[in-house]
C-alpha positions, 0 to 999 in steps of 0.5 A: 456875286449874283446881282439882283434883277429889275424888270421895267415896263415901258423901258425904252423911253422917258421914266422907264429908260431912266429907271433902267439907267439908274438901276443898271448903275447900281449894278442890277441886271435888267429885263426891259419890256416894251413893244418896240423890239429895235429900240429895246435892243439898242437900249440893251446894248448901251446899258451892257456896254456902259455898266457891265450888267446883263440885259434881257429884252422882252418884247410885249404889248401890255394891253393884250392878254398874251403880252401880260402873260409873257411878262407875268411868266418871267416875273414868276420864274423861280429859277431867274428871280426878279428883285425889283418890278417897275410898273412904268408902261402907260399912256394918256388920252388927249381928249375928254372922256366923252370924246374917246371911243370906249375901246380907247378908254378900256385899253387906257384903264388896262395899261394903267391899272389892270396890267400893274395889278396882274404883274404885281400879283405875278411878282409878289409870291416869289418876293415874299418867299425870298423875304425881299423885293420892291414893287414900284408903280409909276403913278402921277399927281393926277391921282390926287386931283380931278383929272378924268379917267387918267387920274382915276386910273392912276389913283389905283396905283396909289391906293394899292401901294399904300395898302400893299406896303402896309401888308408886305413891307414888314415881310421885306417887300417895299411897295411904292407909287411914284407920283410925279407932276409934269416931267420932261419926257416923250410922254406928252408929245406922244399923246399929242398934248399942247403943253404951252400952258404949263409954267416952267417951274412945274417941269421936273427932269426924269433923273430927279423923279427916278432918283427920289422914287428909288430912295423913297422905295428903299426907305419903305415909303408907300407914296413918293411925290418927287420935289418939295414943290409938288408935295406942297401943291398936293397937300394944298390941293386937299384944302381947295374946291375940286374946281380949282384943283382940276383947273391946275391939273388940266393945264396943257391939255 
């Protein structure tokens, strides 16, 4: 039996590692993409041993043209089809927009918006030709509130997924933006953010975010907001002034 193959960017930690874990458990072969070759190899060995799936490692820096091109080529390879694309790689900038170098902001926009666009574009033709597939982009509840350039970039994934799912869902390709709130991962530590202002009830665990995101994608939903509490908060955010929504979203900065 030929297993479906999932390609996951940012696969060595956080939500990317959890997507790899859950997809391997459901008997998907994997292509793991990240910059750190050593961490990729360690993760690949563990997944092969734990779940008996094939795991390919693809080192790439997705802020660079060469990195994106190498992953795009793998996604569009008709001999080794990809059934699931998870656009997860990303980072945030801890400083306010005006305090960041423009080069930092350009790289930030690329990894959060341009790279998922390019990879989705590479994966989609093969999926449509085969009549099935999934594209999942990890966005954020920041996409729905005033949250600087991070929220603006994350909003791309939501808008694209809503449009693409309407267009391609009837042809067998489900496109979903997964929009978590605060998640217990390495993400905030890597960006150097002080998260002391975040209330305990606002934290989610990665297992739940991924489980609900995969279920919502399988159900054909264009947007997944894991947990009822965050879904409720996002519904309420549409009814309050931007100033209040921004204050809630900027906690922990």
